[in-house]
C-alpha positions as a printed Julia matrix, in Angstrom:
635×3 Matrix{Float64}:
 -13.17  -94.59  -43.88
 -10.08  -96.77  -44.85
  -7.14  -94.45  -45.98
  -5.59  -94.63  -49.68
  -2.85  -96.64  -50.42
  -0.2   -95.19  -52.63
  -1.14  -97.01  -55.8
  -4.52  -95.67  -55.75
  -3.31  -92.11  -56.25
  -1.9   -90.28  -59.08
  -0.39  -87.07  -57.94
   1.02  -84.34  -60.21
   4.41  -84.58  -60.76
   4.74  -80.43  -60.29
   3.97  -81.11  -56.43
   7.42  -82.94  -55.97
   9.2   -79.71  -57.02
   6.7   -76.87  -55.52
   9.1   -75.98  -52.92
   6.14  -75.21  -50.52
   8.44  -74.95  -47.34
   8.15  -76.77  -44.42
   5.15  -78.35  -42.68
   4.71  -79.25  -39.05
   2.69  -81.7   -38.14
   1.64  -81.77  -34.3
  -0.34  -85.08  -33.18
   0.34  -87.47  -30.67
  -1.12  -90.25  -33.04
   1.87  -92.31  -34.73
  -0.71  -93.5   -37.38
  -1.62  -90.1   -38.28
   2.11  -88.81  -38.44
   2.95  -91.75  -40.41
   0.14  -91.23  -43.24
   0.41  -87.27  -42.64
   4.25  -87.24  -43.38
   3.83  -89.41  -46.58
   1.26  -87.53  -48.36
   2.74  -84.0   -47.39
   5.78  -85.03  -48.66
   4.36  -86.05  -51.85
   2.86  -82.74  -52.06
   6.28  -81.23  -52.11
   6.44  -80.45  -48.2
   9.51  -80.91  -46.09
   7.47  -82.18  -43.14
   8.5   -82.59  -39.4
   6.58  -84.06  -36.58
   6.06  -83.04  -33.01
   4.09  -85.06  -30.52
   3.95  -82.43  -27.72
   3.89  -78.98  -26.76
   7.73  -78.43  -26.19
   8.89  -79.78  -29.42
   5.92  -77.58  -31.15
   6.99  -74.44  -29.69
  10.82  -75.1   -30.68
  10.02  -76.05  -33.94
   8.06  -73.09  -34.58
  10.87  -71.04  -33.47
  13.75  -72.73  -35.21
  11.98  -73.86  -38.58
   9.19  -71.04  -39.22
   7.05  -73.55  -40.95
   4.51  -72.16  -43.82
   1.9   -74.55  -42.78
   1.23  -75.92  -39.07
  -1.11  -79.31  -39.01
  -2.32  -79.38  -35.16
  -4.48  -81.91  -33.27
  -7.64  -79.85  -31.77
  -7.24  -82.21  -28.69
  -3.77  -81.39  -27.8
  -3.35  -79.06  -24.55
  -0.76  -77.2   -22.9
  -0.1   -77.54  -19.09
  -2.6   -75.14  -18.15
  -5.39  -76.5   -20.45
  -5.31  -74.18  -23.09
  -5.83  -75.64  -26.67
  -2.29  -76.12  -28.61
  -3.43  -74.7   -31.85
  -4.55  -71.43  -30.08
  -0.62  -71.37  -28.64
   0.31  -71.97  -32.49
  -1.84  -69.26  -33.63
  -0.04  -66.7   -31.11
   3.42  -68.07  -31.58
   3.58  -68.54  -35.27
   6.01  -66.82  -37.77
   5.43  -65.27  -41.3
   1.81  -65.67  -40.66
   1.8   -69.47  -41.36
  -1.41  -71.49  -42.34
  -2.48  -73.51  -39.39
  -4.81  -76.15  -39.9
  -6.69  -78.19  -37.17
  -7.34  -81.9   -36.86
 -11.23  -82.17  -35.41
 -12.63  -85.34  -34.01
 -15.88  -84.03  -32.96
 -18.26  -81.35  -33.63
 -17.19  -79.84  -30.4
 -13.56  -79.62  -31.91
 -15.0   -78.05  -34.51
 -17.05  -75.43  -32.57
 -13.81  -74.47  -30.86
 -11.75  -74.11  -33.83
 -14.51  -72.04  -35.49
 -14.1   -69.23  -33.12
 -10.6   -68.53  -34.63
 -10.78  -67.04  -38.27
  -6.84  -67.94  -38.86
  -7.63  -71.42  -38.02
  -8.92  -74.21  -40.66
 -10.84  -77.39  -40.1
  -9.6   -80.66  -41.33
 -12.42  -82.96  -39.84
 -12.48  -86.64  -39.43
 -12.53  -89.06  -41.34
  -8.95  -87.99  -42.0
  -7.95  -88.72  -45.65
  -4.58  -87.28  -46.16
  -4.56  -87.68  -49.68
  -7.3   -84.91  -50.16
  -5.95  -83.1   -47.04
  -2.43  -82.86  -48.82
  -4.3   -81.23  -51.68
  -5.74  -78.77  -49.76
  -2.9   -77.72  -47.49
  -0.61  -77.7   -50.58
  -2.9   -74.86  -52.37
  -3.26  -72.83  -49.0
   0.62  -73.13  -48.69
   0.93  -72.23  -52.28
  -1.27  -68.92  -51.54
   0.46  -68.38  -48.66
   3.67  -68.17  -50.16
   2.67  -66.03  -53.01
   1.37  -63.47  -50.33
   4.68  -63.4   -48.64
   6.66  -62.95  -51.85
   4.0   -60.09  -52.6
   4.65  -58.76  -49.08
   8.64  -58.94  -49.62
   8.45  -57.16  -53.02
   6.36  -54.38  -51.37
   8.93  -53.77  -48.65
  11.76  -54.1   -51.48
   9.72  -51.43  -53.59
   9.15  -49.09  -50.36
  12.63  -49.49  -49.62
  14.09  -48.66  -53.42
  11.76  -45.81  -53.5
  13.52  -44.46  -50.02
  16.92  -45.15  -51.4
  15.99  -43.23  -54.76
  14.49  -40.26  -52.58
  17.36  -39.77  -50.56
  19.67  -40.26  -53.58
  17.53  -37.83  -55.25
  18.27  -34.91  -52.06
  21.96  -36.15  -52.32
  22.09  -35.37  -55.97
  20.28  -31.89  -55.29
  22.44  -30.91  -52.52
  25.37  -31.71  -54.42
  24.21  -29.36  -57.17
  23.33  -26.46  -54.26
  19.61  -27.26  -54.35
  17.47  -27.3   -51.5
  15.38  -30.31  -51.57
  12.32  -29.03  -50.1
  11.51  -26.3   -52.34
  13.71  -26.86  -55.54
  15.24  -23.48  -55.2
  19.12  -22.63  -54.93
  20.56  -23.03  -51.53
  22.41  -20.31  -50.01
  26.0   -21.02  -51.49
  24.42  -21.4   -54.9
  22.39  -18.18  -54.3
  25.88  -16.36  -53.33
  27.45  -18.04  -56.53
  24.76  -16.25  -58.51
  25.64  -12.97  -56.82
  29.32  -13.08  -57.95
  28.05  -13.99  -61.8
  25.82  -10.89  -61.74
  28.34   -8.62  -60.66
  30.72   -9.76  -63.26
  27.95   -9.73  -66.0
  25.75   -6.44  -64.75
  25.39   -3.97  -67.38
  26.83   -0.56  -66.82
  23.82    1.15  -65.87
  23.03   -1.67  -63.51
  24.0    -3.54  -60.25
  22.94   -6.35  -58.15
  20.77   -6.03  -55.5
  19.6    -8.55  -53.04
  15.94   -8.72  -51.38
  15.57  -11.05  -48.34
  12.15  -12.25  -47.57
  11.93  -13.47  -43.91
   8.7   -15.45  -42.61
   7.76  -13.96  -39.19
   6.44  -16.38  -36.45
   6.84  -19.43  -38.44
   7.54  -21.77  -35.15
   4.06  -21.25  -34.33
   2.83  -22.96  -37.41
   5.39  -25.79  -36.7
   4.17  -26.03  -33.04
   0.29  -25.66  -33.93
  -0.02  -27.84  -36.92
   3.26  -29.88  -37.16
   6.35  -29.56  -39.21
   4.79  -31.77  -41.84
   2.41  -29.08  -42.85
   5.09  -26.45  -42.23
   7.3   -28.1   -45.06
   4.03  -28.12  -47.27
   3.8   -24.48  -46.71
   7.3   -23.72  -47.52
   7.07  -25.58  -50.57
   3.88  -23.44  -51.5
   5.75  -20.37  -50.59
   8.7   -21.27  -52.91
   6.14  -22.07  -55.74
   4.33  -18.68  -55.26
   7.82  -16.5   -55.16
   8.69  -18.32  -58.39
   5.28  -17.95  -60.16
   5.38  -14.09  -59.0
   8.49  -13.66  -60.83
   7.41  -15.3   -64.05
   4.8   -12.52  -64.31
   5.37  -10.16  -67.43
   4.41   -7.07  -65.79
   6.47   -7.44  -62.49
  10.24   -7.38  -63.94
   9.07   -5.16  -66.84
  10.9    -1.43  -66.92
   9.57   -0.72  -70.48
   8.71   -2.16  -73.67
  12.47   -2.94  -74.4
  13.94   -3.17  -70.89
  13.26   -5.86  -68.66
  14.93   -6.63  -64.76
  16.48  -10.28  -64.3
  15.75  -11.92  -61.02
  16.69  -15.33  -59.16
  15.17  -16.88  -56.01
  16.82  -18.99  -53.44
  16.4   -20.5   -50.11
  19.04  -18.9   -47.83
  17.98  -20.09  -44.68
  15.47  -22.08  -42.8
  12.55  -19.84  -43.33
  14.45  -16.9   -45.41
  14.24  -16.61  -49.06
  16.63  -14.4   -51.38
  15.84  -12.57  -54.29
  18.64  -11.78  -56.83
  17.83   -8.78  -59.02
  19.83   -6.24  -61.39
  18.5    -3.01  -60.76
  19.06    0.79  -61.65
  17.67    2.47  -58.93
  16.03    1.85  -55.34
  12.41    2.6   -56.64
  12.48   -0.65  -58.57
  13.24   -2.66  -55.41
  10.32   -1.3   -53.67
   8.07   -1.71  -56.45
   8.71   -5.37  -56.31
   8.86   -5.68  -52.6
   5.13   -4.06  -52.76
   4.1    -6.77  -54.93
   5.86   -9.52  -53.09
   3.96   -8.08  -49.94
   0.6    -8.01  -51.85
   1.06  -11.58  -53.4
   1.64  -13.24  -49.97
  -1.17  -11.69  -48.27
  -3.48  -14.49  -49.81
  -3.65  -17.55  -47.45
  -2.05  -20.84  -48.1
  -4.1   -23.86  -48.21
  -2.99  -27.52  -46.21
  -5.96  -29.82  -46.69
  -8.71  -27.56  -46.42
  -7.03  -25.35  -43.76
  -6.18  -21.88  -44.28
  -2.74  -20.62  -43.1
  -1.96  -16.92  -43.34
   2.04  -15.56  -43.04
   3.14  -12.07  -42.7
   7.01  -11.35  -44.2
   9.31   -8.84  -43.58
  12.04   -7.86  -46.21
  15.3    -6.17  -46.44
  17.11   -4.91  -49.32
  20.73   -3.99  -50.34
  22.66   -3.04  -53.21
  26.3    -3.52  -54.2
  28.38   -0.68  -52.88
  31.77   -1.8   -53.08
  32.93   -3.83  -56.3
  35.43   -5.42  -54.38
  33.39   -6.89  -51.54
  32.68  -10.39  -51.54
  29.31  -11.6   -52.83
  28.23  -13.16  -49.5
  28.83   -9.68  -47.86
  25.65   -8.44  -50.08
  23.48  -10.96  -48.78
  24.68  -10.49  -45.33
  23.9    -6.62  -45.81
  20.43   -7.51  -46.79
  19.81   -9.82  -43.91
  20.85   -6.78  -41.56
  18.52   -4.78  -43.39
  15.99   -7.59  -42.55
  16.75   -7.72  -39.06
  16.4    -3.92  -38.72
  12.97   -3.92  -40.39
  11.67   -6.28  -37.46
  13.25   -4.22  -35.01
  11.55   -1.14  -36.36
   8.12   -3.43  -37.21
   8.22   -2.34  -40.95
   7.76   -4.18  -43.86
  10.9    -3.32  -45.71
  14.09   -1.84  -44.6
  17.11   -0.92  -46.85
  20.7    -1.37  -45.69
  21.78    2.16  -44.6
  25.17    3.07  -45.9
  25.74    5.33  -43.1
  26.52    2.07  -41.1
  29.66    2.15  -43.24
  31.94    1.9   -40.18
  30.27   -1.35  -38.82
  30.31   -2.6   -42.34
  34.25   -1.59  -42.78
  34.92   -3.54  -39.6
  33.07   -6.46  -40.79
  35.14   -6.4   -44.03
  38.35   -6.05  -41.92
  37.48   -8.76  -39.38
  36.82  -10.91  -42.54
  40.17  -10.2   -44.08
  42.07  -10.59  -40.73
  40.02  -14.12  -40.04
  41.6   -15.44  -43.01
  44.99  -15.45  -41.41
  44.04  -15.9   -38.03
  44.15  -19.75  -38.07
  47.56  -20.02  -39.85
  49.22  -17.35  -37.07
  47.62  -19.31  -34.4
  45.7   -16.58  -33.06
  42.3   -18.77  -32.41
  42.58  -20.8   -29.33
  39.82  -22.27  -26.93
  39.14  -21.6   -23.17
  37.59  -24.03  -21.02
  34.7   -23.15  -18.5
  34.02  -25.7   -15.64
  30.87  -27.66  -15.18
  30.35  -28.89  -11.64
  28.65  -31.82  -10.36
  25.75  -31.53   -8.03
  27.59  -31.09   -5.01
  30.02  -28.53   -6.27
  33.0   -30.6    -5.54
  34.19  -31.87   -8.8
  34.73  -30.91  -12.27
  32.65  -33.38  -14.11
  32.74  -31.55  -17.8
  33.78  -28.44  -19.52
  32.69  -26.45  -22.29
  35.26  -25.38  -25.01
  34.98  -21.75  -25.9
  36.45  -20.19  -28.99
  38.38  -17.17  -28.17
  40.56  -14.94  -30.47
  43.26  -12.68  -29.46
  44.66  -10.39  -32.26
  47.83   -8.82  -31.93
  46.69   -5.25  -32.67
  42.96   -5.23  -32.04
  42.91   -7.27  -28.75
  40.31   -9.9   -28.14
  37.45   -9.92  -30.56
  34.19  -11.75  -29.27
  32.85  -15.11  -31.18
  29.42  -13.23  -31.51
  31.34  -10.71  -33.69
  33.7   -12.8   -35.87
  31.4   -16.11  -36.22
  28.37  -14.75  -38.01
  31.13  -13.74  -40.46
  32.91  -16.9   -40.6
  29.46  -18.73  -41.06
  28.77  -16.52  -44.36
  31.77  -17.75  -45.81
  33.74  -20.72  -46.42
  35.9   -20.11  -43.19
  33.46  -22.37  -41.07
  34.47  -25.08  -42.32
  38.27  -24.51  -41.61
  37.22  -23.6   -37.95
  35.43  -26.56  -37.7
  38.42  -28.52  -38.44
  40.6   -26.73  -35.74
  37.93  -26.45  -33.03
  37.39  -30.35  -33.4
  40.94  -31.68  -33.61
  41.73  -29.52  -30.86
  38.85  -30.48  -28.24
  39.54  -34.22  -29.08
  42.99  -33.8   -28.61
  42.48  -32.31  -25.42
  39.92  -35.02  -24.34
  42.63  -37.54  -25.16
  45.17  -35.77  -22.89
  42.66  -35.27  -19.7
  41.88  -38.77  -20.19
  45.07  -39.59  -18.83
  45.13  -36.98  -16.03
  43.73  -37.37  -12.61
  40.84  -35.08  -11.49
  40.46  -33.89  -15.12
  36.96  -33.38  -16.76
  35.41  -36.65  -17.9
  33.56  -34.95  -20.98
  34.13  -31.68  -23.34
  31.3   -29.53  -24.67
  31.39  -28.1   -27.91
  28.69  -25.74  -29.12
  27.92  -26.12  -32.86
  25.89  -23.49  -34.56
  23.44  -24.33  -37.45
  26.05  -23.24  -39.94
  28.84  -25.45  -38.14
  26.53  -28.42  -38.35
  25.68  -27.95  -42.23
  29.23  -26.94  -43.48
  31.13  -29.64  -44.58
  31.27  -33.24  -43.23
  31.41  -32.69  -39.5
  30.66  -36.15  -38.77
  33.46  -37.11  -40.62
  35.92  -34.9   -39.14
  34.78  -36.07  -35.69
  35.05  -39.72  -36.22
  38.44  -39.33  -37.87
  39.66  -37.24  -35.21
  38.11  -39.46  -32.44
  40.11  -42.61  -33.95
  43.29  -40.64  -34.27
  43.4   -39.82  -30.63
  41.87  -42.97  -29.56
  39.27  -40.96  -27.73
  35.84  -42.71  -26.7
  32.83  -40.74  -28.32
  31.19  -40.45  -25.07
  33.85  -37.91  -24.1
  32.44  -35.68  -26.61
  29.38  -33.37  -25.64
  27.92  -31.39  -28.87
  25.85  -28.61  -27.88
  22.95  -27.23  -30.24
  21.32  -24.07  -29.59
  17.74  -24.63  -29.44
  17.3   -21.52  -31.75
  19.1   -23.5   -34.5
  16.65  -26.43  -34.63
  13.51  -24.3   -34.94
  11.99  -23.99  -38.32
  14.97  -26.1   -39.87
  15.07  -28.34  -42.56
  15.54  -32.27  -41.89
  19.17  -32.17  -42.99
  20.45  -30.66  -39.74
  18.29  -33.32  -37.76
  20.13  -35.95  -39.97
  23.54  -34.57  -39.2
  22.22  -34.78  -35.26
  21.35  -38.38  -35.62
  24.55  -39.21  -37.47
  26.71  -37.72  -34.47
  24.56  -39.69  -32.09
  25.14  -42.62  -33.85
  29.1   -42.0   -33.51
  28.28  -42.21  -29.65
  28.58  -38.82  -29.07
  26.5   -37.12  -25.98
  23.84  -34.68  -27.35
  22.67  -31.47  -25.55
  20.51  -28.76  -26.43
  21.46  -25.41  -25.24
  19.65  -22.21  -24.35
  16.68  -24.09  -23.67
  13.4   -22.6   -22.45
  13.69  -19.01  -23.63
  11.6   -17.52  -26.8
   9.36  -19.69  -28.54
  10.66  -22.9   -27.3
   9.19  -26.2   -28.38
   8.97  -29.24  -25.63
   8.84  -31.55  -28.89
  12.23  -31.15  -29.23
  13.07  -33.12  -25.95
  10.84  -36.0   -27.55
  12.45  -35.96  -31.13
  15.98  -35.61  -30.47
  18.11  -38.44  -29.05
  19.17  -35.77  -26.15
  21.37  -36.39  -23.24
  21.6   -33.02  -21.76
  19.38  -29.92  -21.51
  21.04  -26.71  -20.77
  19.06  -23.97  -19.11
  19.6   -20.5   -20.61
  20.86  -17.85  -18.04
  18.03  -15.65  -18.73
  15.88  -18.11  -17.05
  18.42  -18.87  -14.41
  18.99  -14.9   -13.59
  15.38  -14.55  -13.44
  13.98  -12.34  -10.15
  13.96  -15.13   -7.23
  10.58  -13.86   -6.02
   9.36  -13.8    -9.96
   6.32  -16.72   -9.08
   5.73  -17.16  -12.51
   9.33  -17.25  -14.13
  10.08  -19.9   -11.38
   7.15  -22.15  -12.3
   7.95  -22.19  -15.9
  11.62  -22.88  -14.89
  10.87  -25.43  -12.53
   8.55  -27.15  -14.86
  11.11  -27.15  -17.78
  13.66  -29.06  -15.77
  10.77  -31.57  -14.25
   9.79  -32.4   -18.02
  13.65  -32.98  -18.96
  14.36  -34.97  -15.54
  10.96  -37.17  -16.51
  12.62  -37.96  -19.82
  16.01  -38.88  -17.94
  18.02  -35.99  -19.35
  20.53  -34.39  -17.58
  19.9   -30.76  -16.6
  22.77  -28.2   -16.5
  22.12  -24.47  -15.34
  24.04  -21.85  -17.42
  25.43  -18.01  -15.88
  25.37  -19.23  -11.96
  26.68  -16.29  -10.38
  25.86  -16.69   -6.71
  25.07  -19.55   -4.37
  21.39  -18.7    -3.67
  20.82  -19.33   -7.65
  22.4   -22.72   -7.03
  20.03  -23.5    -4.29
  17.18  -22.37   -6.18
  18.14  -24.57   -9.21
  18.79  -27.67   -7.17
  15.29  -27.34   -5.85
  14.1   -27.34   -9.51
  16.22  -30.46  -10.3
  19.11  -29.11  -11.82
  22.1   -31.61  -11.31
  24.99  -29.78  -12.97
  25.99  -26.22  -12.99
  28.17  -23.85  -14.76
  29.36  -20.09  -14.44
  31.56  -17.53  -13.03
  30.44  -18.26   -9.55
  32.98  -21.3    -9.99
  35.34  -20.06  -12.62
  35.35  -18.08  -15.66
  36.86  -19.61  -18.66
  40.41  -20.72  -18.42
  43.08  -22.72  -20.0
  43.03  -26.24  -20.45
  45.9   -26.42  -17.72
  44.18  -24.89  -15.12
  40.93  -26.64  -15.11
  40.92  -28.92  -12.08
  39.05  -28.6    -8.84
  42.45  -27.98   -7.09
  43.58  -25.21   -9.5
  40.72  -23.23  -10.11
  41.41  -20.01   -7.87
  39.14  -19.87   -4.72
  36.75  -22.7    -5.82
  36.86  -24.59   -2.3
  36.8   -21.32   -0.7
  33.61  -20.34   -1.97
  32.07  -23.58   -1.17
  33.32  -23.62    2.24
  32.33  -19.92    2.69
  28.59  -21.11    1.35
  28.35  -23.89    4.12
  29.44  -21.52    6.81
  26.92  -18.9     5.74
  24.28  -21.89    6.03
  25.44  -22.65    9.31
  24.28  -19.35   10.5
  20.98  -19.56    9.23
  21.34  -17.82    6.29
  20.35  -19.06    2.52
  23.12  -20.43    1.16
  24.26  -23.49   -1.16
  25.09  -26.52    0.59
  27.79  -28.96   -1.28
  26.82  -32.01    0.67
  23.37  -32.5     0.4
  22.41  -35.99   -1.16
  21.52  -35.98   -4.82
  18.61  -38.42   -4.18
  17.29  -35.65   -1.83
  16.16  -33.18   -4.88
  12.86  -33.06   -6.25
  11.85  -34.32   -9.72
   8.92  -31.96   -9.97
   8.17  -28.13   -9.66
């Protein structure tokens, strides 16, 4: 059949401006190249030609054509049909048309659903119309796909913006309840406005063993349950009979999410019996199961309560006292415990420490000590953990375990963050210029520290100010601070990783630990808790668990640091597990930064010489010169 000439066809003017994209015409026939380019150009395509395999693949990569027309009989060097290769290599799901000269060609092409057949005789006038329609449909589909992606991105941005707005307002994004800081503000306002015959009281509800739910059905379902928990608590507070004292008197109540799986209830009460009644109603309410996709999930809760004792005490103290009562209830295995005023001595000390803590930083009473982290051989200090110390001129040394929980209940934790981050990075800059100094500094941050202020921006600015590379800093987060937490803390961790900071999970392997954390977080190091390290040497069960934990971490290419080393026998045992770094008083207690090199730590080299001598006599001891590649990666 003769090919139609230009004057024989009237082409729609719309085709010249259709903007159909690029068409790639692949054929070794100069005649088909000529006629194909003419008619495809008239249809609105930018046409490129290719006569061999190499040109075809290059054009596919560079041009990203919306349409490819390829001769069915063209093959690559292996004898494979070129159109099959085009189907694999095409971008943006380009339309593929195959020129078929025989029935066998059409049979080969028909086996591929994504390829369309153009059969002989080749009438390019008709072909161009058909290809034009296919390309127009393809472009519409691509535009729809891009629109869907843009809509999804916009929804994600809107969700993120909504969470940001809620966070700025002090609202927990998961439950819609006031967060801890806003809840404390509610306490302060209620204390000022409370009637003469009533006083503020806080009832804290803690969900027991919630980590089992996360580990069993996943964090997504766990978040759903927390959301339902908050809704049920809110609905309970709206019941008319719960807060009614009489026909004319009603209690006021405000709920909030004060920690990961802890909820606070702020009440204005006249006596303890009212708190007991409300606690009983709450306990009965949460005996009913929660539903998640048809699955019933039962929760048990423990409660702690406290009433305002001292009008001068900060509002956060009342919440803290209720949380102390909650912990006491758990220890006593009872549903509700009231804060015992007989513990006033401890409370008085806490208030005194809180008061002194406000002046500790300005008076330079806080400082950092550093405990070395030794390499596999025990010859070099490869890192150091920064440990916060408070030396008070009158009271003496105050342990971090005592003053940090107090700081975390107040805004003082932000000030401590600024001091610690600045001092650690300043020290890292100094050590970077010192021979035999540690290559990185480990900094342990609690959940409250991670969520207080912009810890990420603090580190970014300090790293830049001191010209310190981020990998000189290792942020350690306790495993217990990651379980049952909102996504916000994981966002902070990923932002820190984005700076280039090394990340470690501390105190791993005790309690209800979650191996999933090793997979979910961008970790560099796992630190084995001292309780695991100090387990009896001949305890086969404990030894198997410890070795298994280390083996998993090493298989994930994580460094493993054993903490709390006190003897060379422990080192040998932990090296057999696969640990490659060691920390503990066996090497050195925490010391001043000026003392932290292998030459200046008192007695370090003598300890290792002694250990080697013991082994030479046949006694079990740590051997400093064993090659690291000899250590096993499995239990």
